[in-house]
C-alpha positions in Angstrom: 26.2 41.6 -104.7 27.6 40.2 -108.2 25.8 40.5 -111.5 24.6 36.9 -111.3 22.9 37.4 -108.0 21.1 40.6 -109.3 20.0 38.9 -112.5 18.7 36.0 -110.6 16.6 38.2 -108.4 15.4 40.3 -111.2 14.3 37.1 -113.0 12.6 35.8 -109.7 10.8 39.3 -109.5 9.7 39.1 -113.1 8.5 35.6 -112.7 6.4 36.6 -109.9 4.5 39.2 -111.9 0.9 38.4 -112.9 0.9 39.9 -116.2 -2.8 38.8 -116.8 -3.9 40.6 -113.7 -1.7 43.7 -114.8 -3.3 43.8 -118.2 -6.9 43.4 -116.7 -6.4 46.4 -114.2 -8.3 49.6 -114.6 -5.0 51.3 -114.9 -3.9 49.5 -117.9 -7.1 50.9 -119.6 -6.2 54.5 -118.5 -2.7 53.9 -119.9 -4.1 52.7 -123.2 -6.3 55.8 -123.5 -4.0 58.2 -122.9 -1.5 56.6 -125.2 -3.8 56.5 -128.0 -5.1 60.0 -127.4 -1.3 61.2 -127.5 -0.5 59.3 -130.8 -3.8 60.9 -132.3 -2.8 64.3 -131.6 0.8 63.7 -132.7 -0.4 62.6 -136.1 -3.0 65.3 -136.7 -2.0 68.1 -139.3 -5.1 70.0 -138.8 -4.8 71.7 -135.3 -8.2 73.2 -135.2 -10.1 73.0 -132.0 -12.9 70.7 -133.5 -10.4 68.3 -134.9 -8.3 68.1 -131.7 -11.5 67.3 -129.8 -12.8 64.8 -132.2 -9.4 62.9 -132.0 -9.6 62.9 -128.4 -13.2 61.9 -128.3 -12.2 58.9 -130.5 -9.3 57.8 -128.3 -9.2 58.9 -124.8 -12.5 57.2 -123.6 -10.9 53.9 -123.6 -9.5 54.6 -120.3 -13.2 53.7 -119.0 -13.6 50.9 -121.4 -14.0 48.2 -118.9 -16.1 50.1 -116.3 -18.4 51.9 -118.9 -18.0 49.9 -122.1 -21.1 51.2 -123.9 -20.5 54.7 -122.9 -17.1 54.2 -124.5 -18.5 52.8 -127.6 -20.8 55.9 -128.0 -18.1 58.5 -127.4 -15.6 56.7 -129.8 -18.3 56.6 -132.6 -19.1 60.3 -131.9 -15.5 61.0 -132.4 -15.2 58.9 -135.3 -18.3 60.7 -137.0 -16.7 64.2 -136.0 -13.4 63.3 -137.9 -15.4 62.5 -140.9 -17.1 65.7 -140.8 -13.8 67.6 -140.5 -12.4 65.5 -143.4 -9.7 63.8 -141.5 -11.3 60.7 -142.3 -11.1 58.8 -144.6 -8.4 60.9 -146.5 -6.0 60.8 -143.6 -6.6 57.6 -141.6 -4.8 58.1 -138.0 -3.2 54.8 -136.8 -4.2 55.8 -133.2 -7.8 56.0 -134.5 -7.8 52.6 -136.3 -6.4 51.0 -133.1 -9.0 52.8 -131.2 -11.8 51.4 -133.6 -10.3 48.0 -133.3 -10.4 48.0 -129.5 -14.1 49.3 -129.5 -15.1 46.5 -131.9 -13.1 44.0 -129.7 -15.1 45.5 -126.7 -18.3 45.0 -128.4 -17.6 41.4 -129.6 -16.5 40.4 -126.0 -19.9 41.4 -124.6 -22.4 40.6 -127.4 -20.6 37.5 -129.2 -19.1 37.5 -132.6 -22.4 37.1 -134.4 -24.2 40.1 -133.0 -21.4 42.1 -132.8 -20.9 41.6 -136.4 -24.3 42.7 -137.2 -23.7 45.9 -135.0 -20.5 46.6 -136.6 -22.1 46.1 -140.1 -24.7 48.6 -139.1 -22.3 51.0 -137.9 -20.2 50.7 -141.1 -23.0 51.5 -143.2 -23.8 54.3 -141.0 -20.2 55.7 -141.3 -20.1 55.1 -145.2 -23.4 57.1 -145.5 -22.1 59.9 -143.5 -18.9 59.9 -145.6 -21.0 59.8 -148.8 -23.1 62.9 -147.5 -20.0 64.9 -146.6 -17.6 63.8 -149.6 -19.8 62.5 -152.1 -19.2 59.4 -154.2 -15.5 60.2 -154.7 -15.1 59.5 -151.0 -16.3 56.2 -151.1 -14.4 55.5 -154.4 -11.2 56.4 -152.4 -11.9 54.0 -149.9 -12.4 51.0 -152.4 -9.8 52.1 -155.0 -7.0 51.8 -152.9 -7.7 48.7 -150.8 -8.5 50.4 -147.5 -12.0 49.0 -147.4 -10.5 45.5 -147.9 -7.9 46.2 -145.1 -10.7 47.3 -142.9 -12.7 44.2 -143.5 -10.1 41.9 -142.9 -9.1 43.7 -139.7 -12.7 43.5 -138.6 -12.8 39.8 -139.2 -9.4 39.2 -137.3 -10.8 41.3 -134.3 -14.0 39.3 -134.2 -12.2 36.0 -134.3 -10.0 37.1 -131.4 -13.1 38.0 -129.3 -14.6 34.8 -130.1 -11.3 33.0 -128.8 -11.4 35.1 -125.7 -15.1 34.3 -124.8 -14.6 30.6 -125.7 -11.7 30.5 -123.3 -13.6 32.2 -120.7 -16.4 29.8 -120.9 -13.9 26.9 -120.6 -12.4 28.4 -117.6 -15.8 28.7 -116.0 -16.7 25.2 -116.8 -13.4 23.9 -115.4 -13.9 25.9 -112.3 -17.4 24.5 -112.0 -16.1 20.8 -112.6 -13.3 21.6 -110.0 -15.8 22.6 -107.4 -17.9 19.5 -108.2 -14.8 17.4 -107.6 -14.0 19.1 -104.5 -17.4 18.5 -103.0 -17.4 14.9 -104.0 -13.9 14.4 -102.4 -15.1 16.2 -99.4 -18.3 13.9 -99.3 -16.3 10.8 -99.8 -13.8 11.8 -96.9 -16.8 12.6 -94.5 -18.3 9.0 -95.2 -14.8 7.6 -94.5 -14.7 9.7 -91.2 -18.1 8.5 -90.2 -17.1 4.9 -90.9 -14.1 5.5 -88.4 -16.0 7.3 -86.0 -18.9 4.6 -86.1 -16.2 1.9 -85.2 -14.9 4.0 -82.3 -18.2 4.8 -80.9 -19.8 1.3 -81.5 -17.1 -0.4 -79.7 -17.6 1.7 -76.7 -21.4 1.4 -76.9 -21.1 -2.3 -77.5 -19.2 -2.7 -74.3 -21.9 -0.6 -72.4 -24.5 -3.1 -73.9 -22.6 -6.1 -72.9 -21.6 -5.2 -69.3 -25.4 -4.0 -68.8 -26.8 -7.5 -70.0 -24.0 -9.4 -67.8 -24.1 -7.4 -64.7 -27.6 -9.1 -63.2 -25.5 -12.4 -63.7 -22.2 -11.4 -62.3 -23.4 -9.3 -59.3 -25.2 -10.8 -56.5 -28.0 -9.3 -54.5 -29.5 -7.1 -57.1 -33.0 -6.2 -56.6 -35.7 -6.2 -59.2 -35.7 -2.7 -59.9 -31.7 -2.5 -60.5 -32.1 -5.3 -62.8 -34.6 -3.6 -64.8 -32.5 -0.4 -65.2 -29.6 -2.7 -66.3 -32.0 -4.2 -69.0 -33.1 -0.6 -70.0 -29.4 0.2 -70.3 -28.6 -2.5 -72.6 -31.7 -2.0 -74.7 -30.8 1.7 -75.1 -27.4 0.8 -76.2 -28.4 -1.7 -78.9 -31.0 0.8 -80.2 -28.1 3.4 -80.3 -26.0 1.1 -82.4 -28.9 0.4 -85.0 -29.5 4.1 -85.3 -25.8 4.6 -85.8 -25.7 2.3 -88.5 -28.6 3.8 -90.3 -27.0 7.1 -89.9 -23.8 5.9 -91.4 -25.8 4.5 -94.3 -27.2 7.9 -94.9 -23.6 9.5 -95.0 -22.2 7.1 -97.2 -24.8 6.8 -99.9 -23.3 6.7 -103.3 -19.8 6.3 -101.9 -18.0 3.1 -102.4 -17.0 1.9 -98.9 -13.9 -0.1 -98.1 -14.4 -3.3 -96.0 -15.3 -2.4 -92.3 -13.7 -5.3 -90.8 -10.2 -3.9 -91.2 -8.7 -2.4 -87.9 -8.2 1.4 -88.0 -4.8 2.3 -87.7 -3.5 4.8 -85.3 -0.1 6.7 -84.3 1.2 3.3 -82.8 1.5 1.9 -86.6 3.3 5.3 -87.8 6.9 3.3 -88.0 5.2 0.9 -90.5 3.8 3.9 -92.5 7.1 5.7 -92.8 9.0 2.3 -93.8 6.4 1.8 -96.4 6.8 5.5 -97.8 10.1 4.3 -99.2 11.7 7.9 -99.3 13.8 9.7 -96.7 11.4 10.7 -93.9 12.5 12.4 -90.6 10.2 11.8 -87.5 10.6 14.3 -84.6 8.4 13.8 -81.7 8.1 17.0 -79.6 7.1 16.4 -75.8 6.2 13.0 -73.9 3.9 10.9 -76.0 0.8 10.0 -74.0 -2.3 8.2 -75.2 -4.8 10.6 -77.1 -8.3 9.9 -77.8 -9.1 7.4 -80.6 -10.6 9.8 -83.0 -7.6 12.1 -82.8 -5.2 9.0 -83.1 -6.8 7.7 -86.1 -7.1 11.3 -87.9 -3.4 12.2 -87.1 -2.4 8.8 -88.7 -4.6 9.4 -91.8 -3.4 13.0 -92.3 0.2 11.9 -92.2 -0.4 9.1 -94.7 -2.3 11.6 -97.0 0.6 13.9 -96.5 3.2 11.4 -97.5 1.1 10.2 -100.5 1.1 14.0 -101.8 4.9 14.3 -101.3 5.4 11.0 -103.2 3.1 12.2 -106.1 3.8 15.9 -106.3 7.6 15.9 -105.0 9.1 12.5 -105.8 12.3 11.8 -104.2 11.9 14.9 -101.8 12.9 14.5 -98.0 9.8 14.8 -95.7 10.1 16.0 -92.2 7.3 15.3 -89.8 7.1 16.8 -86.4 4.6 15.5 -83.8 4.1 17.7 -80.9 2.3 16.4 -77.9 0.8 19.4 -76.0 -1.7 19.4 -72.9 -4.7 20.1 -74.8 -3.7 19.7 -78.4 -1.9 17.3 -80.8 0.0 19.4 -83.4 1.3 18.1 -86.8 3.9 20.0 -89.0 4.7 18.1 -92.2 7.1 19.7 -94.8 9.0 18.6 -97.7 12.1 20.1 -99.7 10.3 19.7 -103.0 9.8 22.5 -105.5 6.6 23.7 -103.6 3.2 24.2 -105.0 2.9 25.3 -108.6 -0.6 26.9 -108.4 -3.6 27.0 -106.0 -2.8 25.0 -103.0 -6.6 24.3 -102.2 -7.5 22.2 -105.4 -6.0 18.8 -104.2 -8.4 16.3 -103.1 -5.9 15.0 -100.4 -5.7 18.4 -99.0 -9.8 18.6 -98.9 -9.6 15.3 -97.1 -7.2 16.4 -94.4 -9.0 19.5 -94.0 -12.4 17.6 -93.4 -10.5 15.5 -90.9 -9.1 18.4 -88.8 -12.3 20.4 -88.8 -14.4 17.4 -87.9 -12.7 17.3 -84.5 -12.9 21.0 -84.2 -9.1 21.6 -85.1 -7.4 23.8 -87.7 -5.5 23.1 -90.9 -3.3 25.1 -93.0 -1.4 24.1 -96.3 0.7 26.1 -98.7 4.5 27.0 -99.6 7.0 26.7 -96.8 9.4 29.4 -95.5 12.3 27.7 -97.2 10.6 26.3 -100.2 8.9 23.1 -100.5 5.5 22.4 -99.2 4.0 22.8 -95.7 1.1 21.3 -93.8 0.2 22.4 -90.3 -2.6 20.7 -88.3 -4.0 21.1 -84.9 -6.2 18.4 -83.4 -7.9 19.3 -79.8 -7.8 16.3 -77.5 -10.9 17.4 -75.6 
């Protein structure tokens, strides 16, 4: 294996890492807590037991920052007070303790918001300054203000509060986007169900209409029918007409608030698949597995619509990609396998409205649907439509 291959594989693995997920893991908090504690102990000049314990108390609790945030805030504050008592603060500010304080402030601000966090930090600052005054007198406060440390502390506090505000705002925006996306998915699913209902209505209405017409014309085309048989044919015709009326009412409920396409256009099926592939314009390979045979009309229409939507997705998300369609006729199942050699999905594969529609069609017939990256790259859609 040459160096180029090794570097390419390393780049691929690094690109596959989810850094946000790693940073948000509990192990990251444990690592931060131990690193801060190690740095604090390394910077200490006073090695007394109380000072060592205070330094660890001011840093190590961050290992539990996400699981028990308020306990961490309390322990770190106690550690800072102990360091004030021992004289380490403010005379010898430790970098690890300052970072621990900034992280504690960030934790508070992310949960309370910048305004309430600022008030809480202000109260804690007053408390710490009061303790410093009681322990060291006015000279300790003068040392904080004279060399600019208090100004640096103030600017650092403002910066941390701003970062926490950005974090909360971005989280709120992500939640709103997720809610909007879920609403769009539901609307797309409702629109597709209404479209499926129209197609099913056309299929069933055609059959029921034939029953009604045959029942009405039977007394005139068949000789020798008694009155009872004529009455039964009339009841069949009446029931068929009533069924058609109820179906139209049900269809009206399903497609409420959805703009419907004209119902006069005939529903396309697999017989018109060559026309669809020709209109696609790109390179498409069609492979029919098994001997083709007539399938139920609902399956025929749904298979056509799924292939149509898959071609549209390929044209939009992978322009110029070669699409391969496998249509497998099995005794109890019509299986579709549609793949392309494009770049593949760039994120969550369940967000597209076209995928929602294809899934709704497959599930409406009791079938199954999967979509995601292909084994050799690109995008892969697999569908199974039962024939019974």
